[in-house]
Phi, psi and omega in degrees: 000149180301125183294340182282347181283125181288164180296323179294316178296320179300315180295321179295317178295321179296316179297317179300313183288329173297320178295314178299316181296319180295315179297313181293323182292332177270313185288322182302302180299322182293319179289324178294319178293325177300319178300313182288326183292330187250030170114352178288137183226359186270103182290319179296323177297317180297319179292325176300319183294337183295336180231356185291347180277011185300334178301338180293340178291340178299331180296303178295329177296320178295320180296315180293325178295313180296323179294317179296320182293322181288332181267005182287132179283155183301330182277351183280160176284170182298147180289133179287133176285319180238126183257346181289137180257168189302315179302317179290324177299315181297315179298319179295323179296318179296315178297325178298317178296318177298322178295320177299318177297317178297321178303315182294314181299317181294315180298320179297318180293316182292334177295340185244001182231147171296154182300319183298323179287314182297324181293326177292323177294319180297337178300335178292347179304328180299319179296317178294318178299316180298315181297312180289329177295323177294318183286320188270319185238012178055050180300134177284135179241147173241172178298331181287317180291323177296319178299320179296316180297317181296315181296319178295322179294318178297320179300320179292323178295317178301318179295322183291338181293339181228064187285344184252006184292335181236031181298131178302150182298134179085003181257134182285162177300321182297315181295321181293313180296321178297319177298321178297312183295316181292323177296321176296321177296319178297322178298316180294318182294316180288332173296335175276323183295319182301308176295332178295322176296316179298319177298322178298318176300315184292325184270353182296138180265039174205158181293131180267111174253171180291330175299317179294324177300317179294324176294320177299318178298321177299314181294313180302312182293324179299313181286326176295318178294319177299319177301316181287328178297321177301315178297321179295320179295317179295323183270002181059036181291325181295322178290327184278344186298318182297316178294319180296323179295319181290334181263358182296132188297333182268359180105158184294318181297317180288335176300309181291330177294319177298318180296315183295312182292329176297316179298320180293313181299318181290328178291323173303315182300307185292319178294319177297320182297311182283338175291320177295323177298318179298317183279333185221268182200165177292328179294318178295322177300316178296322179296316181293321177301314180289329183294339179273004179306311180301324180294314178298319178303310184294317180295323179294320179292321182289308187276327185251004177055035179287147180287155181228081183288172183299326180297320178293323178297317179296314180298320180295318179297317178296322179296313179298320177300316179297317180297314181298319179300315182295311184292327176296318178297320180293320179296317179296319180294321179295321179295322179296321180294325180286320183288329184300311179298325180295320180296319180297321179293320179296317180295325182293325184271355178290125184287000000 
C-alpha cells in the first residue's frame, strides 16, 4: 500500500470497499438468479455482465485526476492521465482473462443451483484463498484463522452430502451435480485470483495508490469482458438477446433493467474485492465475501421462496462459527499489537 496514505484514509478506504464488496456480493448473485428464474438462458451473457460494468469506474477515476491536477504545484510536471505501467498492465490483463473464465464457470453453476446452495458452496472460497495466500504471499495464520477455514470446509462437505435435495424442478441429477462441481471450481479459481492480485501489488515496480487500484480493475474487467464477448459471439448470444427479452416473464423493460443492475452490482463486488486487498489482504477480502453468506441465504429464502433444509442450516451454523472465530482472533491479535508498545514504554521508564 502507498506509504503516503494516512491511517485515517486507509480505514476510510477499507470501510468504503467493504461496503462495495458487501453490496455487490449480495446483489450480484440475486440478480443473476432472477435472470435465470424468469426465462434467461444465456450463460455467456451472464458471465459478461459480471465485469461489463467497468466503465462506471471512469467516474471516480476522473474525479481523482481532476483532484490531482488542481493540487499540482506550478513547478511540478503535468499530471499523468494513466499511471499504470506496462508490466503491471500485462499482469492485470492475465488476471482479467482468468477472471473471465471464472465468471463463466460461476454463471454456469448458478444457472443450475438455487442461490442459497451456490452461496454456501462459494463459502469454500475462503479455504482456497487461505491456501493460495499462504503459498503466494506467505499469509500469516493463527489458530483462529485455521479454525475458520476448517469449519467452512466441513460446512461445504455437509452440504455436498445432500446435493439433490433442493434441485430445481425439471432439472436432471446430472445437470445439478455438474452445477455443484462447477460452482466449487469457480470458488477455487477465485480463491487463487485474490492472492494473485495481492502478489501483483507486492511485485509491482511502482507505488500502488488507490487510483492505480481502480486502473487495475479497469484493465482486469476489460480483458475479462473481452473473454466473455468471444464466447457470446460464438454462442450467438447477441442475436438471441432481443428474442429472450421479448419472452422474459417480467417483461422486456425489466429484462434490460435486470441486466444493467446486474452489471453495476458485480462491478461493486470486483472493485470492492481488490480494494480490500489494497487496504488489508486477500485473506480479509475472502473473509468478507464469505461473511455475507447469511445475508444472501436469508434474501434468497425471502425473495425466491427457496427451501432451507437442515443440511443448509448446519452448513450455515458452521460458517457463522468460522467467521466469528476469525474475527475474534483478529481483534485479539490487534489488541496485543497495541498493548506491546505500551509495555515496552513502561519497562523503559522503570528506574
